[in-house]
C-alpha positions in Angstrom: 79.2 113.3 101.7 78.2 112.0 105.0 74.6 110.6 105.4 73.9 113.1 108.1 75.2 116.0 106.0 72.9 114.7 103.0 70.0 114.2 105.2 70.4 117.9 106.6 70.5 119.2 103.1 67.5 117.2 102.1 65.6 118.3 105.1 66.5 122.1 104.2 65.3 121.6 100.7 61.9 120.2 101.9 61.7 123.0 104.2 62.4 125.5 101.5 59.9 123.8 99.2 57.2 123.9 102.0 57.9 127.7 102.5 57.7 128.2 98.9 54.4 126.6 98.6 52.9 128.2 101.5 53.9 131.8 100.2 52.9 131.1 96.6 49.5 129.7 97.7 48.8 132.8 99.8 49.8 135.2 97.2 48.4 133.6 94.2 45.2 131.7 95.2 43.1 134.8 95.9 44.0 136.2 92.5 42.8 133.0 90.9 39.7 132.9 92.8 38.9 136.6 91.7 39.5 135.7 88.1 37.3 132.8 88.2 34.5 134.9 89.7 35.3 137.6 87.1 34.7 134.9 84.3 31.4 133.7 85.9 30.1 137.1 86.2 31.0 137.8 82.6 29.3 134.5 81.5 26.0 135.3 83.5 26.0 138.8 82.0 26.4 137.4 78.5 23.6 135.0 79.0 21.3 137.8 80.3 22.2 140.1 77.4 21.8 137.5 74.7 18.9 135.4 75.8 18.7 133.8 72.4 21.9 131.9 73.4 21.7 128.8 75.4 23.9 128.1 78.3 24.9 124.8 76.7 25.9 126.7 73.3 28.0 129.1 75.3 29.8 126.5 77.2 30.6 124.7 74.0 31.9 127.9 72.4 34.1 128.4 75.6 35.5 125.0 75.2 36.3 125.4 71.6 38.2 128.6 72.3 39.9 126.8 75.3 41.1 124.1 72.8 42.3 126.7 70.4 44.4 128.4 73.0 45.7 125.1 74.0 46.9 124.5 70.5 48.7 127.8 70.2 46.1 129.7 68.2 45.4 133.4 68.8 41.6 133.9 69.2 42.3 137.6 68.5 43.0 136.9 64.8 39.5 136.4 63.7 40.1 137.1 59.9 43.5 136.2 58.9 45.4 133.1 60.1 48.8 133.8 61.5 50.9 130.8 62.5 53.0 130.9 65.6 55.3 128.4 63.8 57.1 130.7 61.3 60.8 130.0 60.9 61.9 132.5 63.6 59.5 131.1 66.2 60.4 127.6 65.3 64.1 128.4 65.6 63.4 130.0 69.0 61.3 127.1 70.0 64.2 124.7 69.1 66.6 126.9 71.0 64.4 126.7 74.2 64.6 122.8 73.7 68.1 122.5 73.7 68.8 125.0 76.6 66.2 123.3 78.7 64.3 126.3 79.3 61.0 125.1 77.6 58.9 128.2 77.9 55.8 126.2 76.8 54.1 129.1 74.9 54.2 126.8 71.8 54.6 123.0 71.8 54.3 120.3 69.3 50.6 118.9 69.2 50.9 116.4 66.4 52.2 112.9 66.9 55.0 113.4 64.4 56.1 116.7 66.1 56.1 115.1 69.7 58.1 112.0 68.4 60.6 114.4 66.6 60.8 116.4 69.8 62.0 113.4 71.8 64.9 112.6 69.5 65.6 116.2 68.9 66.0 116.9 72.7 68.0 113.8 73.4 70.7 115.0 70.8 70.3 118.7 71.1 71.0 118.9 74.9 74.5 117.2 75.0 75.3 119.3 71.8 74.4 122.6 73.5 76.1 121.5 76.6 79.3 121.3 74.7 78.7 124.6 73.0 78.1 126.1 76.3 81.3 124.8 77.9 83.1 126.1 75.0 81.7 129.6 74.9 81.8 129.8 78.6 85.6 128.8 78.5 86.3 131.7 76.0 84.3 134.1 77.9 86.1 132.9 81.2 89.4 133.4 79.5 88.6 137.1 78.8 87.1 137.5 82.3 90.2 136.0 84.0 92.5 138.3 82.1 90.6 141.4 83.1 90.4 140.1 86.6 94.2 139.5 86.6 94.9 143.0 85.7 92.6 144.4 88.4 94.3 141.9 90.9 97.8 143.1 90.0 96.7 146.7 90.4 95.3 145.9 94.0 98.4 144.1 94.8 100.5 147.1 94.1 98.4 148.9 96.7 99.3 146.1 99.1 95.8 144.8 99.5 95.2 141.5 101.3 95.0 138.6 98.7 91.8 137.4 100.2 90.2 140.9 99.9 91.6 141.0 96.2 89.7 137.7 95.5 86.5 139.0 97.1 86.7 142.3 95.1 87.5 140.4 91.8 84.4 138.1 92.4 82.2 140.9 93.1 83.4 142.8 90.1 82.9 139.9 87.9 79.4 139.2 88.9 78.5 143.1 88.8 79.8 143.0 85.3 77.8 140.1 84.2 74.7 141.4 85.9 75.2 144.6 84.0 75.7 143.1 80.5 73.3 140.3 80.7 70.7 141.3 83.2 70.4 145.0 83.5 70.8 146.0 79.9 68.3 143.2 78.7 65.8 144.3 81.3 65.9 148.1 79.8 65.8 146.6 76.2 62.8 144.2 77.0 60.9 147.1 78.7 61.2 149.2 75.7 60.7 146.6 72.9 57.9 144.5 74.6 56.2 147.4 76.4 56.6 145.4 79.6 57.1 147.0 83.2 60.3 147.1 84.9 59.2 144.1 87.1 57.9 142.0 84.0 61.2 142.6 82.3 63.2 141.6 85.3 61.0 138.6 86.0 61.4 137.4 82.3 65.4 137.8 82.4 65.8 136.1 85.6 63.4 133.2 84.8 65.1 132.7 81.5 68.6 132.8 82.5 67.9 130.4 85.3 66.3 128.1 82.7 63.1 128.0 84.6 61.0 129.2 81.6 57.5 129.4 82.7 56.3 130.9 79.3 54.0 133.4 80.7 56.3 136.2 79.5 58.1 135.3 76.2 60.0 137.9 74.1 58.5 138.4 70.7 55.0 137.1 71.5 53.7 140.5 72.0 54.1 144.1 70.3 55.8 144.9 67.1 58.7 142.7 67.8 56.9 139.6 66.9 56.8 140.6 63.2 60.6 141.1 63.1 62.2 137.7 62.0 65.5 138.7 63.5 64.4 139.4 66.8 63.6 136.1 68.4 67.0 134.4 67.1 68.8 137.4 68.7 67.0 136.8 72.0 68.4 133.1 71.8 71.9 134.4 71.2 71.5 136.6 74.4 70.4 133.4 76.2 73.5 131.7 75.1 76.0 134.2 76.1 74.1 135.0 79.2 74.2 131.1 80.5 77.9 130.9 79.2 78.9 133.9 81.2 77.3 132.8 84.3 78.5 129.3 84.1 82.0 130.7 83.8 81.4 132.9 86.7 80.2 130.0 89.0 83.1 128.0 87.8 85.7 130.7 88.6 84.0 131.2 92.1 84.1 127.3 92.7 87.8 127.4 91.8 88.4 130.3 94.4 86.4 128.6 97.1 88.3 125.4 96.5 91.6 127.2 96.6 90.4 129.1 99.9 89.1 125.8 101.6 92.3 124.0 100.8 94.4 126.8 102.2 92.1 126.9 105.2 92.4 123.2 105.7 96.3 123.4 105.3 96.5 125.9 108.0 94.2 124.0 110.3 96.4 120.9 109.8 99.5 122.9 110.6 97.9 124.3 113.7 96.9 120.9 114.8 100.5 119.7 114.1 102.2 122.5 116.2 99.5 121.8 118.8 100.6 118.2 118.9 104.2 119.0 119.1 103.8 121.3 121.9 101.6 118.7 123.7 104.4 116.1 123.2 107.1 118.6 124.5 105.1 119.1 127.6 104.5 115.7 128.2 108.2 114.9 127.6 109.2 117.7 130.0 106.8 116.5 132.6 108.3 113.2 132.3 111.8 114.2 132.6 110.8 116.3 135.7 109.2 113.4 137.2 112.3 111.2 136.6 114.5 113.7 138.5 112.6 113.4 141.7 114.4 111.0 143.9 112.6 109.5 147.0 113.2 110.9 150.3 
């Protein structure tokens, strides 16, 4: 890649980052400020209603609650302790490590847990990469067989090969979006009691391995008590990542073939153009040679 091309891409990425920063700041900062004012109003009303509590004692309580939230403790469970590190949740957390999603809704707080997490990550990510490649290869094989049948059918109708490739790519993407995006959105909307937007937000953020952790399947509603639910969500993540990886590979192969074909055609045109020019020059030279002085 040329330095000028790399510099242009780098400039485009920087501009894209600046655009994202400006838009997110404009959308989120006013909401954040409103929540801050709401908290201050609630704190003031509490002190007015309960004058026996000093501001320092209230602040100490708020800090304790904040520390507990940071440690993953649910402040709503005042009577019984419910650990977020049950086997299903720990399995799901391990899965978010090796998939590099890292939701962050729970994380190790002990020194032993953090140390183990370092080595577990370094070993687990390459292992998952091999698994993802294998699953993606098998899914891609099934996808290619299906696409090949569609292409043969379109070829019988004498459709242009380029159009056939485009239709096949579109159908492949639509099939993946239906199985691994549209259906999970409806499932999470029903099980988690999320809105359509929240479900779509979780699905896209998860399958792109961004994983903010503000929405995590199984952390709310009755689904959290089912030990099969979170492992099932992880298997959906595995298949979704593998499928879209195979789609990207297939599209990349098609684009590579297309550009090779285009490059070959351009070189052929240049070759023909060079031959024509040589022929013209040669003809002109012969014509000039036939001119005799008067």
